[in-house]
C-alpha positions, -999 to +999 in steps of 0.1 A: +000+000+000+027+025+010+049+019-021+018+021-043+008+054-026+043+069-032+043+060-068+007+074-072+016+107-054+053+113-061+059+097-095+024+103-112+013+134-092-021+122-085-041+130-054-065+109-036-089+119-008-082+108+027-101+077+040-136+084+051-139+094+087-162+065+096-137+039+083-120+019+110-085+011+098-070-019+115-034-032+111-029-061+086-029-095+103+002-116+094-004-149+078+024-175+070+002-191+043-007-158+024+014-133+005+013-097+014-006-091-018-033-116-007-035-100+027-038-066+014-065-076-013-086-092+014-082-062+038-092-036+011-118-055-007-148-035+004-164-010-020-155+019+003-118+009+005-115+001-032-125+038-041-089+047-033-070+014-031-077+004-067-055+034-074-026+024-051-025-013-046-017-024-081+012+000-081+026-015-050+020-051-062+040-044-093+071-037-073+067-066-049+097-084-067+119-061-046+120-063-008+121-034+015+159-029+008+155-030-029+169-065-033+153-086-062+133-116-050+110-142-066+094-155-033+083-137-002+097-152+030+075-154+059+092-157+093+079-175+125+081-157+158+114-174+165+130-159+135+131-191+113+115-192+078+079-204+081+072-203+044+083-190+010+055-179-012+057-171-049+053-133-058+026-122-083+035-088-099+011-089-128-013-058-124-035-033-143-019-001-130-048+023-141-025+053-146-054+073-160-091+069-167-096+042-192-062+026-189-067-012-191-031-021-199-016-050-180+021-051-168+040-080-156+065-063-132+082-031-120+102-028-152+071-030-174+054-007-150+082+020-154+080+016-192+042+021-191+045+052-170+072+066-193+052+058-225+022+073-211+039+107-206+024+110-171+058+104-154+074+132-174+046+156-166+049+148-129+086+151-130+083+186-145+058+195-119+079+182-090+110+200-103+090+233-108+078+229-071+113+223-059+129+252-079+101+277-070+094+265-034+058+266-041+030+247-060+022+255-096-008+276-105-023+264-138-034+299-150+000+315-142+025+287-147+011+266-174+035+279-201+064+274-179+055+239-172+049+231-209+083+246-217+100+225-192+081+194-204+092+202-240+129+205-229+127+172-212+108+152-238+115+170-271+136+156-299+167+170-284+153+170-249+172+159-218+173+165-180+201+189-187+180+209-210+150+210-186+173+222-157+188+249-179+154+260-190+140+266-156+168+290-148+160+310-179+124+315-170+112+348-155+092+329-129+124+315-115+146+346-117+120+371-104+104+348-077+097+362-043+116+345-016+099+343+018 
């Protein structure tokens, strides 16, 4: 859930509403015979939970082939209370990430998810927004900053585009040079 949330918010720049106030969130219950994916799917299966979790869970499931330290794995190890391995369960990373409305593409793993994000252009748009926010120390305002954002995106993704060109472009913009520092 957490990795999927971070991908949704930090890499795709999407926003989701907070959980409804009446929902009682309980910790996940470990089970040596079920994968984390299976436990999460069961815990978030209600229609109320699915309103947001359908946007986060698949993204997190796609990166399950990496453990918490980023090491590649093909099985999920479950440990008993004494620290011994209780079970090793196969990891399923096939998902429909639903990057945007109507997206029905399926991906097999984190690499395919990364390619799908790049091919959709959504990752580029978010990167431009995140860099703009960092460089200006504020969130963008569409009516005022739309041209700057588009110029940065073009410098990143155009035929001669690159990160270097995007970084140079932001320093050329009036919005950067004449910004008010508080």
